[in-house]
Backbone as CSV, one residue per row, in Angstrom:
resi,resn,N_x,N_y,N_z,CA_x,CA_y,CA_z,C_x,C_y,C_z
1,UNK,120.453,92.587,113.536,121.095,91.069,113.299,120.988,90.172,112.788
2,UNK,121.169,89.788,111.285,120.644,88.557,110.643,121.197,87.418,111.056
3,UNK,120.640,86.215,111.348,121.229,85.198,111.569,121.399,84.288,109.834
4,UNK,122.110,83.456,110.051,122.002,82.915,108.631,120.912,81.540,107.956
5,UNK,120.048,81.816,108.869,118.795,81.193,109.163,118.150,82.327,107.919
6,UNK,118.079,83.690,107.903,117.417,84.930,107.427,117.705,84.722,106.191
7,UNK,116.621,85.135,104.971,116.753,84.844,103.697,117.477,85.689,103.143
8,UNK,117.444,87.109,103.968,118.500,87.815,103.134,119.626,88.001,103.840
9,UNK,120.287,86.785,104.481,121.631,86.895,104.757,122.772,86.940,104.095
10,UNK,122.683,86.282,102.792,123.303,86.005,101.693,123.528,87.073,100.671
11,UNK,121.926,88.196,100.922,122.305,89.038,99.883,122.635,90.385,100.046
12,UNK,123.925,90.559,99.589,124.719,91.716,100.030,124.018,93.315,99.548
13,UNK,123.091,93.163,98.535,122.360,94.492,98.432,121.341,94.814,99.449
14,UNK,120.675,93.623,99.563,119.455,93.656,100.635,120.314,94.244,102.243
15,UNK,121.344,93.878,102.469,121.895,94.105,103.915,122.076,95.493,103.548
16,UNK,123.083,95.854,102.878,123.147,97.318,102.616,121.951,98.110,102.534
17,UNK,120.867,97.867,101.911,119.797,98.577,101.925,119.025,98.689,103.510
18,UNK,119.161,97.478,104.349,118.515,97.574,105.291,119.176,98.136,106.721
19,UNK,120.754,97.758,106.182,121.356,99.161,107.104,121.068,100.575,106.978
20,UNK,121.020,100.929,105.603,120.885,102.274,105.694,119.500,102.896,105.949
21,UNK,118.309,101.918,105.999,117.215,102.114,106.457,117.221,102.242,108.130
22,UNK,117.650,101.216,108.356,118.088,101.098,110.111,118.760,102.410,110.662
23,UNK,119.839,102.655,109.909,120.231,104.150,110.406,119.568,105.215,110.163
24,UNK,118.780,105.395,109.040,117.764,106.551,109.345,117.011,106.400,110.367
25,UNK,116.644,105.318,111.174,115.811,105.341,112.322,116.266,105.048,113.532
26,UNK,117.700,104.907,113.378,118.758,104.927,114.604,119.204,106.261,115.109
27,UNK,119.104,107.166,113.838,119.393,108.383,113.907,118.372,109.699,114.286
28,UNK,117.097,108.907,114.216,115.787,109.683,114.487,116.054,110.229,115.848
29,UNK,115.677,111.506,116.687,115.476,112.024,117.769,114.067,112.841,118.016
30,UNK,113.609,112.452,119.008,112.469,112.986,119.540,112.382,114.429,119.455
31,UNK,110.978,114.661,118.784,111.003,116.084,118.038,110.977,116.018,116.518
32,UNK,112.156,115.300,115.880,112.277,115.115,114.262,111.179,114.939,113.565
33,UNK,111.061,115.311,112.239,110.120,114.689,111.421,110.517,113.445,111.215
34,UNK,109.600,112.344,111.320,110.003,111.190,110.911,110.564,110.586,109.316
35,UNK,111.809,109.940,109.588,112.650,109.915,108.395,111.843,109.446,106.701
36,UNK,112.191,110.251,105.594,111.516,109.774,104.343,112.473,109.034,104.093
37,UNK,111.702,107.600,103.552,112.552,106.913,102.632,111.829,106.637,101.117
38,UNK,113.003,106.647,100.546,112.645,106.593,98.944,112.634,105.062,98.838
39,UNK,111.513,104.722,98.631,111.186,103.042,98.488,111.581,102.387,96.811
40,UNK,112.481,101.500,96.860,112.732,100.998,95.861,111.274,100.516,95.259
41,UNK,111.182,100.379,93.666,110.107,99.662,93.014,109.645,98.434,93.593
42,UNK,110.977,97.714,93.662,110.751,96.050,94.232,110.186,96.108,95.387
43,UNK,110.337,97.202,96.402,109.625,97.372,97.873,108.176,97.827,97.436
44,UNK,107.871,98.190,96.500,106.225,98.452,96.365,105.783,97.489,95.761
45,UNK,106.752,96.822,94.968,105.670,95.618,94.478,105.785,94.762,95.470
46,UNK,106.394,94.647,96.519,106.250,93.332,97.567,105.123,93.922,98.371
47,UNK,105.116,95.707,98.741,103.940,95.701,99.391,102.991,95.711,99.070
48,UNK,102.571,95.598,97.590,101.549,95.779,96.629,100.814,93.998,97.316
49,UNK,101.867,93.211,96.868,101.483,91.904,97.138,100.959,91.805,98.546
50,UNK,101.675,92.026,99.302,100.986,91.700,100.901,100.090,92.508,101.192
51,UNK,99.499,93.720,100.721,98.458,94.412,100.798,97.508,93.819,99.869
52,UNK,97.768,93.440,98.892,96.576,93.003,98.429,95.807,91.524,98.723
53,UNK,96.728,90.848,99.624,96.489,89.476,99.991,95.821,89.745,101.681
54,UNK,96.107,90.870,102.497,95.895,90.765,103.518,94.669,91.631,103.659
55,UNK,94.295,92.853,102.691,93.417,93.572,102.879,92.067,93.037,103.285
56,UNK,91.806,92.208,101.965,90.602,91.259,102.251,90.533,90.423,103.769
57,UNK,91.138,89.810,103.754,91.253,88.831,105.224,91.020,90.056,106.322
58,UNK,91.570,91.120,106.194,91.293,92.349,107.662,89.559,92.852,107.309
59,UNK,89.282,92.910,106.104,88.035,93.096,105.698,87.126,91.901,106.642
60,UNK,87.496,90.701,106.445,86.570,89.731,107.079,86.778,89.548,108.526
61,UNK,87.934,89.821,108.951,88.404,89.196,110.347,88.847,90.110,111.047
62,UNK,89.003,91.368,110.899,89.590,92.268,111.929,88.237,93.164,112.531
63,UNK,88.890,93.750,113.553,87.649,94.187,114.395,87.054,95.536,113.625
64,UNK,86.252,96.078,113.516,85.332,96.982,112.864,86.186,98.198,112.804
65,UNK,86.884,98.802,114.211,87.392,100.242,114.074,89.045,99.935,113.363
66,UNK,89.786,98.720,113.056,90.583,98.742,112.435,90.275,98.965,111.017
67,UNK,89.276,98.156,110.327,88.734,98.488,109.080,88.091,100.039,108.879
68,UNK,87.775,100.853,109.711,87.225,101.922,109.583,88.538,102.782,109.385
69,UNK,89.699,102.631,110.259,90.774,103.475,110.000,91.417,103.383,108.949
70,UNK,91.511,102.218,108.203,92.375,101.724,106.928,91.797,102.491,106.100
71,UNK,90.114,102.396,106.055,89.392,102.844,105.002,89.452,104.518,104.949
72,UNK,89.631,105.243,106.251,89.912,106.542,106.535,91.031,106.918,105.522
73,UNK,92.207,106.149,106.143,93.603,106.625,105.418,93.563,106.027,103.928
74,UNK,92.997,105.384,103.466,92.772,105.265,101.812,92.176,106.213,101.095
75,UNK,91.130,107.003,102.074,90.382,108.105,101.522,91.230,109.222,101.710
76,UNK,91.958,109.663,102.804,92.583,110.914,103.198,94.084,111.037,102.661
77,UNK,94.937,109.961,102.675,96.063,110.406,101.934,96.776,109.233,100.913
78,UNK,95.738,108.649,100.326,96.166,107.518,99.689,96.692,106.247,100.171
79,UNK,96.418,105.790,101.096,97.033,104.580,101.588,96.811,103.508,100.975
80,UNK,97.248,102.631,100.679,96.898,101.736,99.867,98.025,100.513,99.156
81,UNK,97.682,100.188,98.383,98.259,98.936,97.430,99.325,99.400,96.624
82,UNK,99.240,100.764,96.044,100.124,100.974,95.139,101.630,101.571,95.492
83,UNK,101.789,102.572,96.674,102.937,102.826,97.027,102.896,102.797,98.895
84,UNK,104.341,102.316,99.326,104.238,102.114,100.795,104.068,103.373,101.431
85,UNK,103.544,103.950,102.389,103.328,104.835,102.739,104.515,105.258,103.721
86,UNK,104.643,107.083,103.856,105.703,107.242,104.375,105.600,107.351,106.193
87,UNK,106.228,106.672,106.619,105.613,106.861,108.586,105.016,108.341,109.051
88,UNK,105.528,109.106,108.447,104.910,110.437,108.803,103.575,110.962,108.597
89,UNK,103.442,110.218,107.316,101.605,110.543,106.891,100.951,109.504,107.635
90,UNK,101.400,108.368,108.256,100.880,107.648,108.671,100.615,107.889,110.465
91,UNK,101.833,108.311,110.904,101.880,109.203,112.176,100.828,110.247,112.463
92,UNK,100.722,110.933,111.332,100.201,112.225,111.754,98.637,112.282,111.659
93,UNK,97.936,111.218,110.541,96.700,110.482,110.414,96.490,110.449,111.925
94,UNK,97.144,108.924,112.429,96.850,108.241,113.635,96.652,109.048,114.665
95,UNK,97.798,110.351,114.751,97.743,111.367,116.062,96.703,111.976,115.754
96,UNK,96.124,112.271,114.926,94.884,113.108,114.768,93.973,112.576,115.151
97,UNK,93.697,111.280,114.860,92.612,110.287,115.280,92.436,109.597,116.352
98,UNK,93.627,109.272,116.814,93.550,108.288,118.397,94.714,109.114,119.331
99,UNK,95.914,110.034,118.893,96.793,110.558,119.789,97.737,109.829,120.130
100,UNK,98.074,108.767,119.232,99.312,108.082,118.724,99.589,108.239,117.751
101,UNK,100.922,108.449,118.216,102.346,108.405,116.788,102.884,107.218,116.545
102,UNK,104.134,107.642,115.338,105.164,106.544,115.253,106.207,106.837,115.498
103,UNK,107.334,105.914,115.986,108.576,106.361,116.072,109.468,105.038,115.527
104,UNK,110.304,105.722,114.971,111.362,104.485,113.773,111.907,103.631,114.764
105,UNK,112.415,102.502,114.739,113.100,101.820,115.307,113.677,101.060,114.122
106,UNK,115.147,100.922,114.901,116.128,99.910,113.711,116.107,98.529,113.648
107,UNK,115.500,98.242,114.915,115.528,96.519,115.127,114.343,96.551,116.074
108,UNK,114.472,95.333,116.568,113.569,94.297,118.092,113.621,95.354,119.129
109,UNK,112.536,95.702,119.632,112.870,96.180,121.102,112.453,95.398,122.500
110,UNK,112.998,95.510,123.493,112.596,94.630,124.441,111.185,94.815,124.635
111,UNK,110.595,94.082,125.292,109.243,94.014,125.446,108.736,95.030,126.480
112,UNK,109.625,95.330,127.360,109.087,96.723,128.255,109.563,97.920,127.502
113,UNK,110.137,98.197,126.645,110.539,99.164,125.822,108.989,99.512,125.123
114,UNK,108.948,98.552,124.481,107.893,98.495,123.321,106.246,98.876,124.238
115,UNK,106.489,98.246,125.352,105.309,98.772,126.148,105.073,99.870,126.776
116,UNK,106.287,100.434,127.006,106.679,101.630,127.623,106.123,102.866,126.806
117,UNK,106.530,102.845,125.433,105.895,103.419,124.473,104.387,103.553,124.434
118,UNK,103.867,102.123,124.053,102.396,102.041,124.207,101.647,103.170,125.414
119,UNK,102.091,102.674,126.650,101.705,103.996,127.539,102.134,104.929,127.170
120,UNK,102.835,105.661,126.290,103.128,107.351,126.108,102.316,107.272,124.853
121,UNK,101.501,106.407,124.190,100.936,106.758,123.156,101.516,106.678,121.759
122,UNK,102.788,105.875,122.191,103.920,105.694,120.984,103.986,104.477,120.634
123,UNK,103.784,104.158,118.862,103.975,102.569,118.452,105.281,102.705,118.041
124,UNK,106.200,102.011,118.288,107.477,101.812,117.481,107.423,101.150,116.549
125,UNK,107.984,101.279,114.927,107.586,100.916,113.587,108.937,100.710,112.990
126,UNK,109.406,99.861,112.453,110.456,99.501,111.924,109.761,99.805,110.234
127,UNK,110.774,100.771,109.720,110.370,101.358,108.332,110.922,100.283,107.187
128,UNK,111.347,99.145,107.229,111.962,98.562,106.002,111.116,97.098,105.920
129,UNK,111.201,96.738,104.957,110.238,95.464,104.343,111.502,94.044,104.701
130,UNK,110.663,93.066,104.653,111.275,91.671,104.914,111.932,91.592,103.664
131,UNK,112.811,90.498,103.448,113.350,90.118,102.268,112.649,89.619,101.520
132,UNK,112.140,89.921,100.298,111.500,89.503,99.135,111.804,88.129,98.654
């Protein structure tokens, strides 16, 4: 649910796109492959901007294990600034390294549900970008 304070509240195209991606997440069932999202060039541009700003900060301030995993994902399947990675790629990689998998969600979860997922080695992830 978007409130009128949200930057995308009055953007009908953004709201339609957000709903389409949320529907894919909502339709996901345990055992399914994670939904493939055909991200737009605008979405990839936002990802690139954010990635290029945050990656140097992570190299400086994040724990070494985080940087090691991101470096390995960059080498393994091309995780990086140029394209938004598909959840399935990230999930497969994380499962092979940590036993954790991703599960798409269409919105915010109650803390209890989110934490229960972590106990089961599941990280809930929302597959859309915020309004640019």
